[in-house]
C-alpha positions in Angstrom: -37.7 -19.1 -32.5 -36.8 -20.4 -29.1 -35.5 -23.8 -28.2 -35.2 -25.4 -24.7 -32.7 -28.2 -24.1 -31.8 -30.2 -21.0 -28.1 -30.1 -20.3 -27.9 -32.0 -17.1 -29.5 -32.3 -13.7 -31.2 -29.0 -12.9 -29.8 -27.3 -16.0 -32.0 -26.1 -18.8 -30.6 -24.1 -21.6 -32.9 -21.6 -23.5 -31.8 -20.3 -26.8 -33.5 -17.7 -28.9 -32.8 -17.1 -32.6 -34.6 -14.4 -34.6 -33.8 -12.7 -37.9 -32.0 -9.4 -37.4 -30.8 -10.2 -33.9 -27.8 -12.0 -32.5 -28.5 -15.4 -31.0 -29.3 -15.3 -27.3 -28.9 -18.1 -24.8 -29.0 -18.6 -21.0 -29.0 -21.5 -18.6 -31.6 -22.0 -15.8 -32.3 -24.4 -13.0 -35.9 -25.3 -14.2 -37.5 -25.7 -17.5 -40.3 -23.2 -16.5 -37.7 -20.5 -15.9 -36.0 -21.2 -19.2 -39.4 -21.0 -21.1 -40.4 -17.8 -19.3 -37.1 -16.1 -20.2 -37.2 -17.2 -23.8 -40.8 -15.9 -24.2 -39.8 -12.5 -22.7 -36.8 -12.2 -25.1 -38.9 -13.2 -28.1 -41.6 -10.7 -27.2 -39.1 -7.9 -26.8 -37.5 -8.7 -30.2 -40.9 -8.8 -31.8 -41.9 -5.4 -30.5 -38.4 -3.8 -31.1 -37.9 -3.3 -27.4 -35.0 -5.8 -26.9 -31.5 -4.5 -26.0 -28.4 -6.6 -25.3 -27.7 -7.2 -21.6 -24.2 -8.4 -22.3 -22.4 -5.2 -21.1 -24.3 -5.0 -17.9 -23.6 -8.7 -17.2 -19.9 -8.5 -17.6 -19.1 -5.0 -16.2 -18.6 -4.8 -12.5 -19.6 -1.9 -10.3 -15.9 -1.1 -9.7 -15.3 -0.8 -13.5 -18.3 1.4 -13.9 -17.1 3.6 -11.0 -13.7 4.0 -12.5 -15.1 4.9 -15.9 -17.5 7.3 -14.3 -14.6 9.0 -12.5 -12.6 9.4 -15.7 -15.4 10.5 -18.1 -17.9 12.2 -15.9 -16.7 13.2 -12.4 -13.5 14.9 -13.4 -15.4 17.5 -15.4 -17.3 18.6 -12.3 -16.3 21.5 -10.1 -16.7 19.2 -7.1 -14.6 16.4 -8.6 -12.3 16.2 -5.5 -15.2 15.7 -3.1 -16.9 13.2 -5.5 -13.7 11.2 -5.9 -13.7 10.4 -2.2 -17.3 9.1 -2.5 -16.4 7.0 -5.5 -13.5 5.6 -3.6 -15.8 4.6 -0.7 -18.1 2.7 -3.2 -15.0 1.0 -4.7 -14.1 -0.4 -1.3 -17.5 -2.0 -0.7 -18.2 -5.7 -1.4 -20.7 -4.6 -4.1 -17.8 -3.2 -6.2 -16.9 -6.8 -7.3 -20.5 -7.6 -8.4 -21.7 -7.2 -12.0 -24.0 -4.2 -12.4 -26.9 -6.3 -13.4 -26.6 -8.4 -10.2 -26.9 -5.4 -7.8 -30.3 -5.3 -6.2 -32.2 -2.7 -4.2 -32.0 -5.0 -1.2 -28.2 -4.8 -1.4 -28.2 -1.0 -1.4 -30.7 -0.8 1.4 -28.6 -3.1 3.6 -25.5 -0.9 3.0 -27.6 2.2 3.7 -28.6 0.9 7.1 -25.0 0.1 8.0 -23.9 3.5 7.1 -26.7 5.2 9.0 -25.3 3.7 12.2 -22.0 5.5 11.7 -22.7 8.5 9.6 -25.2 11.3 9.3 -28.2 11.0 6.9 -26.8 13.8 4.7 -23.6 11.8 4.2 -25.5 8.7 3.2 -27.7 10.7 0.9 -24.7 12.0 -1.0 -23.3 8.5 -1.4 -26.6 7.2 -2.7 -26.9 10.1 -5.1 -23.5 9.5 -6.7 -24.2 5.8 -7.2 -27.6 6.5 -8.7 -26.0 8.8 -11.2 -23.5 6.1 -12.1 -26.3 3.8 -13.0 -28.2 6.5 -14.9 -25.1 7.3 -17.0 -24.5 3.6 -17.7 -28.0 3.2 -18.9 -28.2 6.4 -21.0 -24.7 6.7 -22.4 -22.8 3.4 -22.1 -25.2 1.2 -24.1 -26.8 -0.5 -21.1 -30.4 0.6 -21.8 -31.9 -2.4 -20.0 -29.9 -1.9 -16.8 -32.3 -1.0 -13.9 -31.2 1.6 -11.3 -31.4 -0.2 -7.9 -31.0 3.1 -6.1 -34.3 4.5 -7.3 -36.4 2.2 -5.2 -34.3 2.6 -2.0 -36.0 4.6 0.8 -33.8 7.7 1.3 -33.0 8.8 4.8 -34.4 12.1 5.9 -31.6 14.7 6.1 -30.9 16.1 9.6 -31.6 19.7 10.6 -29.6 22.3 8.8 -26.6 23.4 10.8 -27.1 26.7 12.6 -23.8 26.8 14.5 -22.7 30.4 15.2 -19.4 31.6 16.6 -19.2 31.7 20.4 -17.7 34.7 22.1 -14.9 34.2 24.6 -16.3 35.1 28.0 -13.1 36.5 29.4 -12.2 38.6 26.3 -10.2 41.5 27.7 -11.8 44.9 27.2 -8.4 46.5 26.7 -7.7 44.2 23.8 -10.9 45.2 22.1 -10.0 48.9 22.5 -6.8 48.2 20.7 -8.7 46.5 17.9 -11.9 48.6 17.4 -12.9 46.4 14.4 -12.9 43.3 16.6 -16.2 41.7 17.4 -16.9 39.8 20.6 -18.2 36.9 18.5 -14.8 36.5 16.9 -13.4 34.9 20.0 -13.3 31.4 18.5 -11.8 32.6 15.2 -9.1 34.6 17.0 -8.1 31.4 18.8 -8.2 29.3 15.6 -6.1 31.8 13.7 -3.6 32.0 16.5 -3.3 28.2 16.6 -3.1 27.8 12.8 0.1 26.5 11.3 -0.9 27.5 7.8 0.0 30.9 6.4 -3.1 30.9 4.1 -5.7 29.8 6.6 -6.0 33.1 8.6 -6.9 35.3 5.6 -9.2 32.6 4.2 -11.0 32.4 7.5 -11.5 36.1 7.9 -12.5 36.5 4.2 -15.1 33.7 4.6 -16.7 35.3 7.6 -16.8 38.7 5.9 -18.2 37.7 2.6 -20.2 34.4 3.1 -18.3 32.9 0.3 -18.3 29.1 0.0 -15.1 27.2 0.4 -15.0 26.3 -3.3 -15.6 29.9 -4.3 -12.7 31.1 -2.2 -10.2 28.7 -3.7 -11.4 29.6 -7.2 -10.8 33.4 -6.6 -8.6 35.1 -9.1 -7.4 38.7 -9.2 -9.1 39.0 -12.6 -12.5 39.2 -10.9 -11.5 41.2 -7.9 -12.4 44.9 -8.2 -10.9 46.6 -5.1 -11.6 50.2 -6.2 -15.3 49.4 -6.5 -15.2 47.0 -3.5 -16.7 44.0 -5.2 -15.8 40.4 -6.3 -17.4 38.9 -9.4 -18.0 35.1 -9.2 -18.5 33.7 -12.7 -19.0 30.1 -11.4 -20.6 29.5 -8.1 -22.0 26.6 -6.0 -25.5 26.9 -7.5 -24.2 27.4 -11.1 -25.1 31.1 -11.5 -22.7 34.1 -11.5 -23.0 36.7 -8.8 -21.3 39.8 -7.4 -20.3 40.0 -3.7 -19.7 43.3 -2.0 -16.5 43.7 0.1 -16.4 45.2 3.6 -13.4 47.3 4.7 -12.0 44.3 6.5 -12.3 42.1 3.4 -10.6 44.8 1.3 -7.7 44.9 3.8 -7.4 41.1 3.6 -7.2 41.1 -0.2 -4.7 43.9 -0.2 -2.5 42.1 2.2 -2.6 39.1 0.0 -1.6 41.2 -3.0 1.3 42.7 -1.0 2.5 39.3 0.1 2.6 38.1 -3.5 0.4 35.1 -3.0 -1.1 35.4 -6.5 1.7 33.4 -8.2 1.1 31.2 -11.2 0.7 27.6 -10.1 1.2 24.4 -12.0 -1.8 22.8 -13.8 -4.0 20.9 -11.3 -6.8 18.4 -11.9 -6.3 18.8 -15.7 -7.1 22.5 -15.7 -4.9 25.5 -16.1 -4.6 27.4 -12.8 -2.9 30.8 -12.8 -3.4 34.0 -11.0 -5.2 32.4 -8.2 -5.3 34.3 -4.9 -5.1 31.3 -2.7 -3.0 28.4 -4.1 -4.7 25.7 -2.0 -7.2 23.0 -2.5 -10.6 23.0 -0.7 -10.0 19.8 1.2 -6.6 21.2 2.4 -8.5 24.2 3.9 -10.9 21.8 5.7 -8.0 19.8 7.2 -6.0 22.8 8.2 -9.1 24.3 9.9 -9.9 21.1 11.8 -6.4 20.9 13.1 -6.3 24.5 14.1 -9.6 24.1 16.0 -8.4 21.1 17.8 -5.1 22.8 18.8 -7.0 26.0 19.9 -9.4 24.0 22.1 -6.5 22.2 23.8 -4.7 25.5 24.5 -8.0 26.9 25.8 -8.5 23.9 28.2 -5.0 24.2 29.4 -5.4 27.9 30.2 -8.7 27.2 32.1 -7.0 24.4 34.0 -4.1 26.7 35.0 -6.6 29.4 36.0 -8.7 26.8 37.9 -11.7 27.7 35.8 -14.3 25.6 33.9 -14.0 25.5 30.1 -17.0 26.6 28.2 -18.6 23.4 26.7 -19.5 25.3 23.5 -16.3 27.1 22.9 -14.3 25.6 20.0 -16.5 22.5 20.0 -18.1 21.1 16.8 -16.8 24.1 14.8 -16.5 23.5 11.1 -15.4 25.7 8.2 -18.8 25.6 6.7 -20.2 27.3 9.8 -18.4 30.5 8.8 -20.8 31.0 5.9 -23.7 30.7 8.2 -22.1 33.2 10.6 -21.4 35.6 7.8 -25.0 35.4 6.5 -26.4 36.1 9.9 -24.2 39.2 10.2 -25.1 40.4 6.8 -28.8 39.8 7.6 -28.5 42.6 10.1 -27.6 45.0 7.3 -29.4 43.8 4.2 -33.0 42.9 3.6 -34.0 39.4 2.4 -33.9 40.0 -1.4 -30.5 41.8 -1.2 -29.0 39.1 1.0 -30.1 36.5 -1.5 -28.1 38.2 -4.3 -25.0 38.3 -2.0 -25.1 34.7 -0.8 -26.4 33.2 -4.0 -29.4 31.4 -2.5 -32.1 30.7 -5.1 -34.8 29.7 -2.5 -35.6 32.7 -0.3 -37.1 30.3 2.3 -33.6 29.1 3.1 -32.6 32.7 4.1 -35.3 33.2 6.7 -33.2 31.3 9.3 -30.6 34.0 9.2 -33.0 36.6 10.4 -33.9 36.8 14.1 -37.5 36.4 15.3 -39.2 39.8 15.3 -42.7 39.0 16.6 -42.4 41.7 19.3 -41.5 44.3 16.8 -44.4 43.3 14.6 -46.8 43.6 17.6 -45.5 47.1 18.3 -46.1 48.1 14.7 -49.7 46.9 14.9 -50.2 48.8 18.1 
């Protein structure tokens, strides 16, 4: 049964005792609030729907984030990227709040602040990670009554998918292309990036990415065990979408991998992130590739601007501007689309939704019209 007692000015203590359940009590500012809470607890106990709110009251968001990182996040392939998102949440003011005290309004306010500084896709990723933290706490950590404040937050619409392609260098010398018959005019930006790179591993990684459409994570996970040079194919047992696939290798990709084998880059490395790493082709982390690529692009752009200034020319506003490592996959897919039909390209790139692949194929309305004629 429930008992309501006055403990002082604006303090009413509600206590509920019921056989088979631990005694529950809580203090409120008004008697009406105390009675309402007591009736709710009694009803839940009577219908067998009551669960303790103690853990959710005492556990802070920061504690939940740390536990999530230890028990859940470190088992994921993208643990390194997710760790940075968890760190961002730990640095917010909400991290000090108990889980049960975090409201949808608090999340929405933080969402709006982030949208002023970051792209919608970045904010969406952060919200998704926090939502999963609450879901795990409710399903696996004994906090069944804990609501998920992220579920009711209006999610920002993601921006348009990046379609950045490589820009050809306008003053690429014809003689240089004759000396390098395999060179494409579109490779102008990558030539500059490779030349400006201070990393020995970045050049082969860059060229392999643009030849195979491999994701960054798939490249750093490559081992010689799954590389079949005689049959010109790479087997990927674990990919970005969770399914295995085989990727054909061009002559240029074969040459890159053979050069890596000759240079002896497939050395055994020390265990990293709790997993045994050995026989990896590129002993480098994904985030290190991104940083090295960004630095190389910045250096290449500066060198290009200096050359244009000395030649009294105007730098191309597109050349080496807003170029990211992920753009290499889009570039590779566009090039492969000129060779393979849609269903074959899907098997190479690993896309499950064929609609996502249509952007890699150029518009062919005129060709269709000629067929009808």
